[in-house]
N, C-alpha and C positions, 0 to 999 in steps of 0.2 A: 504493500500500500504506500510505502514511502515515496516511490517513484511513479505510482499509478500505472505500473506496467500491465496490470490486468486490462486496462483500457487501451493503452498505447500499443501493446503487443498481443494481448490475449484475444481481443475481439477480432482483429484482422487475421490472427492465426486460426481461430475457429472458422472464419469464412473460407480460408485457404483449405483447411482439412476437409470441410464439408463439400466444397466444390470439387476438390480432387477425388473424393470418394464417390461422388455422383458420376463423374466421368469414368473412373476406373471400373465401377461396378456395372456399367452398362445401362444406367437409368435412362439416359437420353436415347439409347437405341430401342429400349422397350417402350418409351413414350416420346416418339420423335417430335411431337408438336409441343412438348413441354417447354415453357420459357421460364427461366429462373433469373431473377435479379439478385446478384451477389453484392452486398454492400461493402464499404471500406475499400473501394476500387478493386473488388474481387480479392481482397486480402493480399497475399503474396503470390497469387496465381500467375500474374504476368512474369514474375521473376523465376518461377519454378516450372512453368509449363514445358520447357525443354527437358527437364528432368523427368516429368511425367511421360513425355514422348519417348525418351530413352528407355525407361522402365517398361513401357507398353511394348515396344519393339523387342526388348530382351525377354520380358515375361518369364523371368527366372531360368531361362535356358542357360545351362552351364553353371548355375548356382547350386552349391551343396545344400541338401535338405530343403528343397522348395516346398511350399504349401501344397496340399493336395489339389489336383485339378489345374485349371488354367485361371490363376488369380485375377488377371486383368481380363474382363469380359467385354470391354468397349470394342466396338467393331471398327471405329474410325480413329484417326489421329486425334489426340487430345486437343490440338490446335483447332480442329474443325468445329468442335462444340461451341467455341467462342463466336463463331460466325452464324450458328444456327439455333443454339439453345440457351446460351449464357449471355447475360447482359451485366454490366457493372455500373456503379455510380462513381461520382467524382469526389466522394468524401475521403480525404486523406491528407489534406493540408499541404500539398505540394504539386507543382507543375510537372515534375518528373513522373510522378505516379499517374497524373492525368494523361500525359503523353503515352505512357506504357499501356494504359487502359484503352486508349483510342487506337493505338497500333495493334493491340491484341484483338479487339472486338470490332473495330470500325466505328466511325463517328455516329452511325445510326443505331448503335447498340450500347451507347453510353448515355446515362441520364445524370442530370445535375443533382448533386446531393450535398447536404450540409448537416452539421449537428446543431444548427442554430435553434435556439430555444433553451433546451436543457444545458447546453454547454455555452459558456460566455465567450463565444468566438463568433464574430460577425460573418455575414454572407459576403461582404465586400471582398475578403481575401479569397474565398472560394471562387467567386466570379473572376477575379484577376488571374487565378491559376488557369482557368479555361481560356480566357482571352489571350494569355501569354502563349498557350500551346496552339490555339486556333485563330490566326489572324483573319480568316475568312468569316464574314458575318453569316453566310449561308451555313457553314459548318457549325458555328457557335449556336445557331438556332436549333440544330438537331439536338445538341447537348442540353441547352437551356429549356426547351419545351417540346420540340417536335417528336422526339423519341418517346417521352412520357405520354404525350397526346396519343400516339399510336398504340402503345402497349396497354395503357390504362383506359383507352377508348373514351377520351375526354370530350371529343367532338369540337375541339377548337379549330378555327380556320386560321389562315395566314394573317387575317386582320385581328386575330385574338378574340373573336366572338364565337359563341357556341353556335354550331350549325343548326339550321332549322329542324333537321331530323332528330336532334336531341331534345329540343324544346317540347314541353308538354302541349298537347292539342288545346286550342282555344275552346273555352266553354260556351 
């Protein structure tokens, strides 16, 4: 508790382990339409997905005393799931992590996130991280609202208004 490592390391670590387990266990192959948003920039997934890829290819071949069966059941490259099933947010307090999230998932699979509210840290810094990484307004719009609009079916138009299909019928 002295360094609040349960928050700084523990929460992203949990996101990393859970995302990696979902990939390796074949969850996304059994449920190909499943979309998962992993918070804290996907934890450390961007930095370890290459290791997941290596382990998946190796799958214990040549390793003494391997677990029974074929431990890795995912059918595709771990990298692939970040383009089809996994999305991440930008909550991580740095532009390096935002850049890694966008490179891993694509700008249309990253949503803006902040811990604003319960954590005394403003949104301004989170916005600046995205702006630093994405100089293009069109790309920033994906992160700031368009991806969330699509995945949560908010019905917002480019003008920022709710589309008529979402509005209740007039009485």
